[in-house]
Structures are given as C-alpha cells and as structure tokens.
N, C-alpha and C positions, 0 to 999 in steps of 0.2 A: 362594607368591608372592602379593601382595597388590596390587589394582588400585585407584588413587583415583579417588573419586566427584568429586572435585572438577576441573572442566575449566581446564588450565593457561593460558588464554588471559585477554586483558584485556578487560573488557565495556565497549564502547561506548557502548551505548544499551542501553534495554529498555523494549517497549511493544507497540503493535500496528500492524501496517500492511496493512489490507484493501486489495483493489484489485479494479477492474472495467475489463475489457479487451473491449470489444464488437466485433463486425464484423457484414458483411451475410452472407459467407460463409467456410466454414471455410479458414482459412489466409489469407484476404484481408487487405487493411488493416485497421487499427483505424479505427473511426469514433467510438470512444470510448475514452480511455485516461485513467483516475484512479487515482492513488495517495495512499490517505489514511493518515496516520500521527497516532498519539494516542502522546505519547512522554513516559515517566515520568521517565526519568533519562538525560542526556546533557551533554557537556560543555557545550551551550548552555541547559540547563537543560529542564524540563517544557514542553509544549505541544502543539499540534495543528496540521496543516496538510494541505491539499489541493492536489496537483498536478493540472491538468486539463486535456486536450486533446481536443475534440469538435469535431462540427459545431455544436454548440450554444455553441461558443466561436469560432464562425467558423474554427477550424482552428486558432488560436492558443493558445500555452500560458499558462496561468494558474495563480497562485499566492494561496491564499488561507491566512492564518495567525494566531493568537493570540501568537506569540512570534518575532519577526523574526530574533533572535540565533540562536535553536536551527534555525530555517528554512536559514537562509543556511550554518550548518556542515552540516546534514543534506545540503545541494545538494552542497556541495564534497565530502563525505566519502563518501557513499553513494549518495544518490538519482540522482546526476549518472553515477555508474557504472552502473546498472540502465537509466536512460534519460537519454542525453546530453542532449536537449532539455530535460528538467527542472533539469539541472545550471548553466543559463545565471543567473549571478546577477543579470544585467539585468532579467529578468524583474520586474514590479512584484509586490509582494508586498502583496494586499489584506487589511485588518485584517478579521477575521471571528469571531464566536462559534461555539460548536459543541455539537451534542449527541447522543446517542444513545438507542436504545430498542430494544426488543424481546426476545425469547425465543429463545434458539438452537435450542430443538428446531423451530422452525417459521421464523422470520425474524429477519433483523438491520437496523437502520436507522441511518446515520450522516447527520447533516444539519448545515449551517450557514446562517448568515445574515452577510451585508456589508453595506455601505451601498446596494449598487443589486440583489443578487442572494440567492435562495432556492434553495440546492442541496440535495436529499436524493439518497442512495445507499442502495438496499435489496437486500439479497442472500437469497432464499429457495430452496424446494427444496433444500436442503442435504443434502451427502453424509456420509460417515463422516470425523470428523477423523482424523489422523495427524500424527504428530509428525516433523518434517524438521528433521535435524541435518548441516551442512555444516561441516567444520572450514575453518580458514585455509588460506590459500596454496594452495589446488587449482586456482586461475585467476588468471594475472597482470594480468589487466584487471579481476577483482573478488578482491582479495586478502582480505577479509573472510570470516569465518566466519559462519553465523547458525543458529539454534536456534528453531524456531518451530512452533506448532501451526496446521497448516494445514485448512481446513474448506472443501471446494469447493463451489461454488453452481451449481447446473446452472439456475438462473435469476438474473436481476439486472436492476435499473433504475436509471437515473439521471436525475433532472429538474433543469433550471435555469428558476426561475420559473415552474413547471408544463408547462412542455416538455418531452416525453420523447425522450431519446437514441434514434436508430436502432440498428439491431445487435441481437444477442445473442451469450451466452456460448456456447463449443462446448467438448466435453469433450477432455481430455488425460490422458496417464498420466505419472506421476513416480515413477520407480524401482518401477516395477510395481504403484501404486496409482491408483486413479482419482482424476483430478483436473478441472479447468476451467480457463476463461482468466478467471473471476472467484471469488474465492475471499477467504474471509475468514483473517486471520493473525493469531492472537492469542499472548501469551505469549512475544514475539519477543525475542531477544536477539541482536546483533550483536557481532562479536569480531575482534580482532586478537592476534598473538602480544605478549608483553611485551618 
C-alpha cells in the first residue's frame, strides 16, 4: 500500500503569521494582541497586514496593510475566526509600508510605517522550532486546516512610536511541545477541502 505525499486539500493562502500576545499575569487578559501576516499567495493577492489591539491603541483594534483587498478577504475568511474582534470589516485599514530584519538564531523584527505611526515587533529568546499540522474539519468554528513552522518566543516586545507595550509572554504547551503566547509562524499554509 502506498501513501501519497500530496495533501488532498485546497491551499487558500501561504505565507507567515507571527503573533504577540502579552499580558501582565499568566492567564490574565491580553494587554496587547498583535497578529502580523506576510502573505505570498491568497485570493486577494500578496501583501502584509497587522491586526493590533493594545493599551497603546487605547484598547481599540487597528488594521495596517499594503493590500486592502487581501486584508478584507483575510478578515472574513480566517482572521475573524481566530479573533472575532479583528473580523470587523468596519475597522479602518491604514496604509503602511512593511519591513523585516533579524537572524532567527537570536531574534526577528517586523516593522511598519504608516502616516502617523512607527510600529516594531521583536521576538527573541527563541525556542526550538516545530511543525504543527492540523487537518481541516476538526473544529466547526474553525474549519480550516493549517500547516506551519512555529518558533516560540520566550521574550517579545512591541512598540508604537517608541512607546513599549506592557505585559510579557507566558509559556504554553502545544501537543507536548514547549510553546509561548508569542511566536513566529513561518511557512504557513491554510487549507480547506475541495
């Protein structure tokens, strides 16, 4: 009997989705929730988007992007299922330019510039990478499958115009692997059955 190495599902998007979830206490409310996407392929085309809610935004959700069509598709199809706050298509999308730097042996930084803001997100004290693969259909509220390389960050910081977000990452476990509330998520593909 042979087994196919080809996943039978349809690829909706591929790219990266690093995130930062900071809180003052383990299990306490997030003081910062940041979901960054660098998308190489999607029905809305390629692009970047940052979904951010923090004490640095007055607790209000914000969206920064260089491709509004891709962003609105992502909000409706995936991001709004992960965090319903970011699924609100009425949140204004601010135009921004994006950049990245770093060496994954020590740290990684994603940055953006909009008309009024400079935002920087840095992950460091990086843990052991692992491949996480969830098949579609396992959760009715989140029907997508996803395959991604997760790199947990024991430390992370986010700044808006030089002001540091409060809180810190906390350790987590994911299927027996050491994880964190802050992580890099690279080589990420989201799937649905044909």
